[in-house]
C-alpha beads as a LAMMPS data file, in Angstrom:
LAMMPS data file: protein, C-alpha beads

341 atoms
340 bonds

1 atom types
1 bond types

-500.0 500.0 xlo xhi
-500.0 500.0 ylo yhi
-500.0 500.0 zlo zhi

Masses

1 110.0

Atoms # bond

1 1 1 -352.208 -159.930 -344.022
2 1 1 -355.801 -161.067 -343.505
3 1 1 -356.943 -164.488 -342.604
4 1 1 -360.485 -165.762 -342.630
5 1 1 -360.923 -168.098 -339.503
6 1 1 -363.406 -170.649 -338.547
7 1 1 -364.315 -172.419 -335.353
8 1 1 -366.760 -175.554 -334.897
9 1 1 -364.840 -177.787 -332.155
10 1 1 -367.724 -178.235 -329.464
11 1 1 -370.854 -175.975 -329.272
12 1 1 -370.277 -172.619 -330.751
13 1 1 -369.771 -172.043 -334.735
14 1 1 -367.588 -168.889 -335.242
15 1 1 -365.921 -166.972 -338.398
16 1 1 -363.491 -164.237 -338.115
17 1 1 -361.606 -161.583 -340.187
18 1 1 -358.610 -161.215 -338.516
19 1 1 -355.192 -158.922 -339.965
20 1 1 -351.449 -159.478 -339.559
21 1 1 -351.409 -156.393 -337.419
22 1 1 -354.114 -157.663 -334.909
23 1 1 -357.257 -155.798 -336.049
24 1 1 -360.188 -158.148 -335.750
25 1 1 -361.979 -156.710 -338.559
26 1 1 -365.705 -158.764 -337.888
27 1 1 -366.150 -161.768 -335.548
28 1 1 -369.523 -163.843 -336.022
29 1 1 -370.570 -166.727 -333.266
30 1 1 -373.393 -168.702 -332.563
31 1 1 -373.738 -170.299 -329.763
32 1 1 -376.107 -173.430 -328.955
33 1 1 -377.006 -173.042 -324.920
34 1 1 -380.709 -173.274 -325.665
35 1 1 -380.438 -176.710 -327.604
36 1 1 -377.865 -178.149 -324.899
37 1 1 -379.773 -177.120 -321.718
38 1 1 -382.184 -179.349 -321.178
39 1 1 -379.565 -182.313 -321.287
40 1 1 -377.235 -180.286 -318.785
41 1 1 -374.275 -180.268 -321.501
42 1 1 -372.954 -180.950 -324.838
43 1 1 -374.718 -183.466 -326.798
44 1 1 -372.156 -183.964 -329.851
45 1 1 -374.761 -184.851 -332.607
46 1 1 -376.879 -181.994 -331.997
47 1 1 -373.671 -179.881 -332.072
48 1 1 -372.548 -181.021 -335.348
49 1 1 -376.261 -180.815 -336.993
50 1 1 -376.251 -176.897 -335.770
51 1 1 -372.950 -176.274 -337.152
52 1 1 -374.003 -177.325 -340.392
53 1 1 -376.958 -175.201 -340.595
54 1 1 -375.378 -171.809 -339.712
55 1 1 -371.637 -172.332 -340.942
56 1 1 -372.591 -170.855 -344.581
57 1 1 -374.353 -167.922 -343.248
58 1 1 -371.714 -166.821 -340.422
59 1 1 -369.011 -166.623 -342.818
60 1 1 -370.963 -164.768 -345.431
61 1 1 -371.657 -162.238 -342.565
62 1 1 -368.410 -162.087 -341.601
63 1 1 -367.353 -161.499 -345.075
64 1 1 -370.071 -158.450 -345.393
65 1 1 -369.121 -156.904 -341.754
66 1 1 -365.315 -156.295 -342.711
67 1 1 -366.769 -155.177 -346.003
68 1 1 -364.249 -157.924 -348.251
69 1 1 -364.699 -160.675 -350.427
70 1 1 -363.599 -164.381 -350.437
71 1 1 -361.207 -162.995 -353.226
72 1 1 -359.006 -160.608 -350.657
73 1 1 -358.262 -162.774 -347.703
74 1 1 -354.709 -164.199 -348.192
75 1 1 -355.533 -167.820 -346.419
76 1 1 -358.205 -169.785 -344.697
77 1 1 -357.389 -171.189 -341.198
78 1 1 -359.688 -173.532 -339.514
79 1 1 -359.785 -175.580 -336.511
80 1 1 -358.652 -179.111 -337.587
81 1 1 -358.937 -180.549 -333.681
82 1 1 -358.870 -181.314 -330.981
83 1 1 -362.401 -181.344 -330.060
84 1 1 -365.859 -183.257 -330.751
85 1 1 -365.198 -184.884 -334.126
86 1 1 -368.397 -184.389 -336.028
87 1 1 -368.015 -180.178 -335.371
88 1 1 -364.560 -180.126 -336.216
89 1 1 -365.179 -181.883 -339.881
90 1 1 -367.921 -179.206 -340.520
91 1 1 -365.652 -176.253 -340.003
92 1 1 -362.487 -178.204 -341.069
93 1 1 -364.810 -178.905 -344.460
94 1 1 -365.915 -175.642 -344.901
95 1 1 -362.604 -174.001 -344.583
96 1 1 -360.997 -176.842 -347.330
97 1 1 -364.280 -175.865 -349.601
98 1 1 -363.702 -171.790 -349.318
99 1 1 -359.426 -172.253 -349.805
100 1 1 -359.793 -174.354 -352.852
101 1 1 -362.618 -172.112 -354.073
102 1 1 -360.679 -169.356 -353.721
103 1 1 -357.650 -170.590 -354.749
104 1 1 -356.000 -169.849 -351.218
105 1 1 -354.120 -171.758 -348.814
106 1 1 -355.502 -173.692 -346.016
107 1 1 -353.919 -173.203 -342.439
108 1 1 -355.071 -176.524 -340.070
109 1 1 -355.277 -174.876 -336.608
110 1 1 -355.013 -176.716 -333.502
111 1 1 -357.818 -175.463 -331.445
112 1 1 -355.443 -175.510 -328.452
113 1 1 -352.781 -173.302 -330.316
114 1 1 -355.597 -171.055 -330.988
115 1 1 -355.879 -170.367 -326.902
116 1 1 -352.456 -170.266 -326.484
117 1 1 -351.675 -167.663 -328.944
118 1 1 -354.676 -165.648 -328.116
119 1 1 -352.962 -163.796 -325.748
120 1 1 -350.695 -162.390 -328.647
121 1 1 -353.662 -160.710 -330.148
122 1 1 -354.627 -158.669 -327.445
123 1 1 -351.367 -157.927 -326.144
124 1 1 -348.983 -156.981 -328.948
125 1 1 -346.089 -156.978 -326.267
126 1 1 -346.235 -160.630 -325.156
127 1 1 -343.068 -162.342 -326.204
128 1 1 -341.835 -165.934 -326.407
129 1 1 -341.273 -167.931 -324.345
130 1 1 -344.282 -167.595 -321.875
131 1 1 -345.341 -170.202 -318.981
132 1 1 -349.139 -170.556 -320.053
133 1 1 -351.901 -172.473 -318.050
134 1 1 -354.562 -173.584 -320.954
135 1 1 -357.606 -174.309 -318.543
136 1 1 -360.652 -174.718 -320.220
137 1 1 -363.800 -177.567 -320.591
138 1 1 -361.689 -180.484 -322.189
139 1 1 -358.120 -179.947 -321.045
140 1 1 -355.962 -178.675 -318.240
141 1 1 -352.266 -178.130 -319.160
142 1 1 -349.444 -176.095 -318.137
143 1 1 -347.010 -175.383 -321.508
144 1 1 -344.049 -173.130 -322.236
145 1 1 -344.864 -171.559 -325.141
146 1 1 -341.574 -171.184 -327.047
147 1 1 -342.486 -169.986 -330.593
148 1 1 -345.022 -170.725 -332.851
149 1 1 -345.656 -174.528 -333.231
150 1 1 -343.276 -174.862 -330.512
151 1 1 -344.753 -176.019 -327.077
152 1 1 -343.214 -177.989 -324.402
153 1 1 -345.874 -179.754 -321.807
154 1 1 -344.942 -179.281 -318.016
155 1 1 -348.286 -180.613 -316.671
156 1 1 -351.524 -182.039 -317.945
157 1 1 -354.555 -183.568 -316.300
158 1 1 -354.242 -187.076 -315.623
159 1 1 -358.136 -187.576 -315.367
160 1 1 -360.728 -184.666 -315.753
161 1 1 -360.373 -181.202 -316.790
162 1 1 -360.986 -178.217 -314.264
163 1 1 -363.609 -177.112 -316.996
164 1 1 -365.656 -180.469 -316.584
165 1 1 -365.318 -180.220 -313.210
166 1 1 -367.232 -176.761 -313.297
167 1 1 -369.830 -178.599 -315.550
168 1 1 -370.484 -181.141 -313.502
169 1 1 -370.692 -179.437 -310.601
170 1 1 -373.196 -176.807 -311.977
171 1 1 -375.572 -179.966 -313.170
172 1 1 -374.956 -181.555 -309.501
173 1 1 -376.431 -178.430 -307.918
174 1 1 -379.049 -177.587 -310.053
175 1 1 -377.424 -174.068 -311.523
176 1 1 -378.130 -174.538 -315.313
177 1 1 -375.941 -174.706 -318.112
178 1 1 -373.275 -173.691 -319.164
179 1 1 -371.820 -174.553 -315.967
180 1 1 -368.614 -172.491 -315.226
181 1 1 -370.488 -168.875 -315.565
182 1 1 -373.359 -170.504 -313.290
183 1 1 -370.856 -172.011 -310.576
184 1 1 -369.404 -168.593 -310.752
185 1 1 -372.383 -166.326 -309.946
186 1 1 -373.748 -168.610 -307.339
187 1 1 -370.180 -168.711 -305.592
188 1 1 -370.247 -165.214 -304.917
189 1 1 -372.838 -165.642 -302.421
190 1 1 -371.576 -168.101 -300.852
191 1 1 -368.920 -169.247 -298.400
192 1 1 -365.881 -170.827 -299.752
193 1 1 -364.747 -172.526 -296.365
194 1 1 -368.177 -173.800 -295.674
195 1 1 -367.615 -177.408 -297.255
196 1 1 -364.153 -179.170 -296.824
197 1 1 -363.611 -180.534 -300.345
198 1 1 -360.073 -182.036 -301.315
199 1 1 -357.184 -180.302 -303.309
200 1 1 -355.869 -183.397 -305.022
201 1 1 -352.091 -183.266 -305.746
202 1 1 -351.362 -180.096 -303.929
203 1 1 -348.037 -180.069 -302.103
204 1 1 -346.662 -183.217 -303.861
205 1 1 -343.902 -183.624 -306.726
206 1 1 -346.309 -184.779 -309.174
207 1 1 -346.262 -182.090 -311.779
208 1 1 -349.759 -183.131 -313.034
209 1 1 -353.645 -181.816 -312.070
210 1 1 -356.800 -183.834 -311.202
211 1 1 -360.151 -183.032 -310.433
212 1 1 -361.914 -186.389 -310.565
213 1 1 -361.930 -186.544 -306.600
214 1 1 -363.106 -183.416 -306.206
215 1 1 -365.975 -183.922 -308.780
216 1 1 -366.939 -187.104 -306.665
217 1 1 -366.340 -185.066 -303.303
218 1 1 -368.846 -182.221 -304.464
219 1 1 -371.255 -185.341 -305.568
220 1 1 -371.258 -186.584 -301.842
221 1 1 -371.598 -183.266 -300.489
222 1 1 -374.887 -182.450 -302.448
223 1 1 -377.375 -182.306 -299.721
224 1 1 -375.133 -181.308 -296.634
225 1 1 -374.716 -177.418 -297.503
226 1 1 -376.462 -174.606 -299.762
227 1 1 -375.505 -174.673 -303.000
228 1 1 -374.086 -171.133 -303.063
229 1 1 -371.741 -172.303 -299.766
230 1 1 -371.195 -175.771 -302.210
231 1 1 -370.422 -173.775 -305.363
232 1 1 -368.170 -171.161 -303.316
233 1 1 -366.146 -174.103 -301.659
234 1 1 -365.515 -176.020 -304.837
235 1 1 -364.630 -173.023 -306.530
236 1 1 -361.944 -172.221 -304.148
237 1 1 -360.656 -175.699 -304.375
238 1 1 -360.023 -175.629 -308.194
239 1 1 -358.304 -172.313 -307.421
240 1 1 -355.974 -173.689 -304.936
241 1 1 -355.412 -176.359 -307.662
242 1 1 -354.175 -174.109 -310.360
243 1 1 -352.249 -172.143 -308.075
244 1 1 -350.156 -174.883 -306.555
245 1 1 -349.561 -176.490 -309.582
246 1 1 -348.700 -173.386 -311.694
247 1 1 -346.586 -172.590 -308.883
248 1 1 -344.450 -175.629 -309.092
249 1 1 -344.218 -175.112 -313.007
250 1 1 -342.723 -171.632 -312.530
251 1 1 -339.557 -173.407 -310.895
252 1 1 -339.519 -175.464 -314.633
253 1 1 -340.413 -172.536 -316.994
254 1 1 -336.575 -171.296 -317.575
255 1 1 -336.598 -167.674 -319.347
256 1 1 -340.586 -167.161 -319.213
257 1 1 -341.476 -163.717 -319.858
258 1 1 -344.879 -163.898 -318.127
259 1 1 -347.509 -166.309 -316.630
260 1 1 -349.964 -166.365 -319.248
261 1 1 -353.762 -167.897 -318.752
262 1 1 -356.268 -168.650 -321.687
263 1 1 -359.121 -171.158 -322.265
264 1 1 -362.624 -170.816 -321.141
265 1 1 -361.948 -171.171 -317.409
266 1 1 -359.354 -168.068 -317.808
267 1 1 -362.822 -166.207 -317.673
268 1 1 -363.537 -167.133 -313.997
269 1 1 -362.935 -163.951 -311.817
270 1 1 -361.376 -165.952 -308.931
271 1 1 -358.942 -168.191 -310.963
272 1 1 -357.597 -164.719 -312.898
273 1 1 -357.194 -163.045 -309.641
274 1 1 -355.547 -165.797 -307.798
275 1 1 -353.048 -166.414 -310.848
276 1 1 -352.035 -162.716 -311.169
277 1 1 -351.154 -162.682 -307.675
278 1 1 -348.938 -165.568 -308.299
279 1 1 -347.271 -163.780 -310.991
280 1 1 -346.797 -160.883 -308.984
281 1 1 -345.298 -163.202 -306.295
282 1 1 -342.865 -164.256 -308.774
283 1 1 -342.040 -161.442 -310.352
284 1 1 -343.498 -162.287 -313.684
285 1 1 -345.732 -159.902 -315.615
286 1 1 -349.482 -161.377 -315.623
287 1 1 -351.395 -161.766 -318.921
288 1 1 -354.792 -162.800 -319.450
289 1 1 -356.933 -162.326 -323.146
290 1 1 -360.232 -160.220 -322.598
291 1 1 -363.059 -162.409 -321.702
292 1 1 -364.368 -162.817 -324.882
293 1 1 -360.982 -164.421 -326.462
294 1 1 -360.857 -166.725 -323.732
295 1 1 -364.164 -168.820 -324.332
296 1 1 -364.064 -170.446 -327.808
297 1 1 -364.116 -168.151 -330.890
298 1 1 -362.930 -168.011 -334.160
299 1 1 -360.455 -164.976 -333.850
300 1 1 -358.052 -166.813 -331.920
301 1 1 -358.298 -169.292 -334.696
302 1 1 -357.792 -166.631 -337.332
303 1 1 -354.672 -165.452 -335.673
304 1 1 -353.187 -168.600 -334.841
305 1 1 -353.574 -168.771 -338.669
306 1 1 -352.149 -165.517 -339.131
307 1 1 -348.840 -166.456 -336.998
308 1 1 -348.405 -169.870 -338.720
309 1 1 -348.962 -168.305 -342.524
310 1 1 -346.488 -165.825 -341.297
311 1 1 -344.077 -168.463 -340.693
312 1 1 -344.666 -170.461 -343.799
313 1 1 -346.857 -172.987 -342.457
314 1 1 -349.879 -174.119 -344.202
315 1 1 -351.271 -177.460 -345.157
316 1 1 -352.644 -179.601 -347.732
317 1 1 -356.400 -180.134 -348.390
318 1 1 -356.306 -183.592 -347.451
319 1 1 -355.709 -182.585 -343.858
320 1 1 -357.733 -184.861 -341.461
321 1 1 -359.683 -183.861 -338.593
322 1 1 -358.610 -184.669 -335.427
323 1 1 -360.471 -185.971 -332.044
324 1 1 -357.306 -185.254 -330.174
325 1 1 -353.994 -183.503 -331.283
326 1 1 -351.588 -182.503 -328.286
327 1 1 -349.371 -179.439 -328.572
328 1 1 -346.610 -181.180 -327.821
329 1 1 -346.406 -184.847 -329.311
330 1 1 -343.170 -185.763 -327.433
331 1 1 -344.439 -185.158 -324.043
332 1 1 -344.599 -188.672 -321.868
333 1 1 -348.037 -189.818 -321.595
334 1 1 -348.958 -189.712 -318.144
335 1 1 -350.674 -192.312 -316.040
336 1 1 -354.360 -192.237 -315.990
337 1 1 -356.084 -190.694 -318.734
338 1 1 -353.055 -189.904 -320.516
339 1 1 -354.630 -189.364 -323.943
340 1 1 -355.732 -186.305 -323.194
341 1 1 -352.567 -184.916 -322.792

Bonds

1 1 1 2
2 1 2 3
3 1 3 4
4 1 4 5
5 1 5 6
6 1 6 7
7 1 7 8
8 1 8 9
9 1 9 10
10 1 10 11
11 1 11 12
12 1 12 13
13 1 13 14
14 1 14 15
15 1 15 16
16 1 16 17
17 1 17 18
18 1 18 19
19 1 19 20
20 1 20 21
21 1 21 22
22 1 22 23
23 1 23 24
24 1 24 25
25 1 25 26
26 1 26 27
27 1 27 28
28 1 28 29
29 1 29 30
30 1 30 31
31 1 31 32
32 1 32 33
33 1 33 34
34 1 34 35
35 1 35 36
36 1 36 37
37 1 37 38
38 1 38 39
39 1 39 40
40 1 40 41
41 1 41 42
42 1 42 43
43 1 43 44
44 1 44 45
45 1 45 46
46 1 46 47
47 1 47 48
48 1 48 49
49 1 49 50
50 1 50 51
51 1 51 52
52 1 52 53
53 1 53 54
54 1 54 55
55 1 55 56
56 1 56 57
57 1 57 58
58 1 58 59
59 1 59 60
60 1 60 61
61 1 61 62
62 1 62 63
63 1 63 64
64 1 64 65
65 1 65 66
66 1 66 67
67 1 67 68
68 1 68 69
69 1 69 70
70 1 70 71
71 1 71 72
72 1 72 73
73 1 73 74
74 1 74 75
75 1 75 76
76 1 76 77
77 1 77 78
78 1 78 79
79 1 79 80
80 1 80 81
81 1 81 82
82 1 82 83
83 1 83 84
84 1 84 85
85 1 85 86
86 1 86 87
87 1 87 88
88 1 88 89
89 1 89 90
90 1 90 91
91 1 91 92
92 1 92 93
93 1 93 94
94 1 94 95
95 1 95 96
96 1 96 97
97 1 97 98
98 1 98 99
99 1 99 100
100 1 100 101
101 1 101 102
102 1 102 103
103 1 103 104
104 1 104 105
105 1 105 106
106 1 106 107
107 1 107 108
108 1 108 109
109 1 109 110
110 1 110 111
111 1 111 112
112 1 112 113
113 1 113 114
114 1 114 115
115 1 115 116
116 1 116 117
117 1 117 118
118 1 118 119
119 1 119 120
120 1 120 121
121 1 121 122
122 1 122 123
123 1 123 124
124 1 124 125
125 1 125 126
126 1 126 127
127 1 127 128
128 1 128 129
129 1 129 130
130 1 130 131
131 1 131 132
132 1 132 133
133 1 133 134
134 1 134 135
135 1 135 136
136 1 136 137
137 1 137 138
138 1 138 139
139 1 139 140
140 1 140 141
141 1 141 142
142 1 142 143
143 1 143 144
144 1 144 145
145 1 145 146
146 1 146 147
147 1 147 148
148 1 148 149
149 1 149 150
150 1 150 151
151 1 151 152
152 1 152 153
153 1 153 154
154 1 154 155
155 1 155 156
156 1 156 157
157 1 157 158
158 1 158 159
159 1 159 160
160 1 160 161
161 1 161 162
162 1 162 163
163 1 163 164
164 1 164 165
165 1 165 166
166 1 166 167
167 1 167 168
168 1 168 169
169 1 169 170
170 1 170 171
171 1 171 172
172 1 172 173
173 1 173 174
174 1 174 175
175 1 175 176
176 1 176 177
177 1 177 178
178 1 178 179
179 1 179 180
180 1 180 181
181 1 181 182
182 1 182 183
183 1 183 184
184 1 184 185
185 1 185 186
186 1 186 187
187 1 187 188
188 1 188 189
189 1 189 190
190 1 190 191
191 1 191 192
192 1 192 193
193 1 193 194
194 1 194 195
195 1 195 196
196 1 196 197
197 1 197 198
198 1 198 199
199 1 199 200
200 1 200 201
201 1 201 202
202 1 202 203
203 1 203 204
204 1 204 205
205 1 205 206
206 1 206 207
207 1 207 208
208 1 208 209
209 1 209 210
210 1 210 211
211 1 211 212
212 1 212 213
213 1 213 214
214 1 214 215
215 1 215 216
216 1 216 217
217 1 217 218
218 1 218 219
219 1 219 220
220 1 220 221
221 1 221 222
222 1 222 223
223 1 223 224
224 1 224 225
225 1 225 226
226 1 226 227
227 1 227 228
228 1 228 229
229 1 229 230
230 1 230 231
231 1 231 232
232 1 232 233
233 1 233 234
234 1 234 235
235 1 235 236
236 1 236 237
237 1 237 238
238 1 238 239
239 1 239 240
240 1 240 241
241 1 241 242
242 1 242 243
243 1 243 244
244 1 244 245
245 1 245 246
246 1 246 247
247 1 247 248
248 1 248 249
249 1 249 250
250 1 250 251
251 1 251 252
252 1 252 253
253 1 253 254
254 1 254 255
255 1 255 256
256 1 256 257
257 1 257 258
258 1 258 259
259 1 259 260
260 1 260 261
261 1 261 262
262 1 262 263
263 1 263 264
264 1 264 265
265 1 265 266
266 1 266 267
267 1 267 268
268 1 268 269
269 1 269 270
270 1 270 271
271 1 271 272
272 1 272 273
273 1 273 274
274 1 274 275
275 1 275 276
276 1 276 277
277 1 277 278
278 1 278 279
279 1 279 280
280 1 280 281
281 1 281 282
282 1 282 283
283 1 283 284
284 1 284 285
285 1 285 286
286 1 286 287
287 1 287 288
288 1 288 289
289 1 289 290
290 1 290 291
291 1 291 292
292 1 292 293
293 1 293 294
294 1 294 295
295 1 295 296
296 1 296 297
297 1 297 298
298 1 298 299
299 1 299 300
300 1 300 301
301 1 301 302
302 1 302 303
303 1 303 304
304 1 304 305
305 1 305 306
306 1 306 307
307 1 307 308
308 1 308 309
309 1 309 310
310 1 310 311
311 1 311 312
312 1 312 313
313 1 313 314
314 1 314 315
315 1 315 316
316 1 316 317
317 1 317 318
318 1 318 319
319 1 319 320
320 1 320 321
321 1 321 322
322 1 322 323
323 1 323 324
324 1 324 325
325 1 325 326
326 1 326 327
327 1 327 328
328 1 328 329
329 1 329 330
330 1 330 331
331 1 331 332
332 1 332 333
333 1 333 334
334 1 334 335
335 1 335 336
336 1 336 337
337 1 337 338
338 1 338 339
339 1 339 340
340 1 340 341
């Protein structure tokens, strides 16, 4: 099986060729950091226009790298949401056009499912079901991954995602963009106990996450301590929240074979180390994708497409782009943001 995958849900355009036996034959990615850096965050219109400019050449380069033609692929997988709707539309329309031109099936992939299944691309021994902490710029969820297309949400954020809090903290501290790596780098030189910051919802029966109060506390603390101490204190607060909430979910994840972390924030070394300790304390395997698979990429979309295609799941060419697309539509709406569930 050979799948062409396309990703364009935020500020990275990517194309990849992945086989059913987990070989990544090619992966091309074009980032937009320079375009968004002056604004301290992603500007949706700038992102969408950049996707339009590069997606065609990226697909051509990926096919050339793999030494295959479009006619050789078995299906085209493209992110259909959730994400910035302009960017999602660019990748999905490109995927539809390629599928139609080549007479190949289209697999419309939920970007979150791409993250959820990405650990299975790098670890063939990872079996369903597993407990997944999906933590990124727009999402923070705990899911029991029971199979392809089968997800039971145990918790989500009621306001902001952890990755968003990282980005806003970096902006407040003048650390640059992208925020996550900038905060992590600064935190290495700081004292995580220097600034007392809240750990929202920790120790409560509430299953969900909350980071808005932590973000506000950082804003109030700016100027009271060095940037590196504040970065370290903030990062430790996020780690404590993630570990506390995940520990609570472990008790509800019956039959889980492993604790898995995925998404952009999963690239953070302090987060990975703390979750690995938590997994070992509960006699669970700990699985995390390699760093390049944590951030947005097309290999995870191609792999999710391969898993769905193998299960007989394809989509019509009128499949809509979705700015919001929950993995567990049956999950109860939470208080607060709700729609992020």
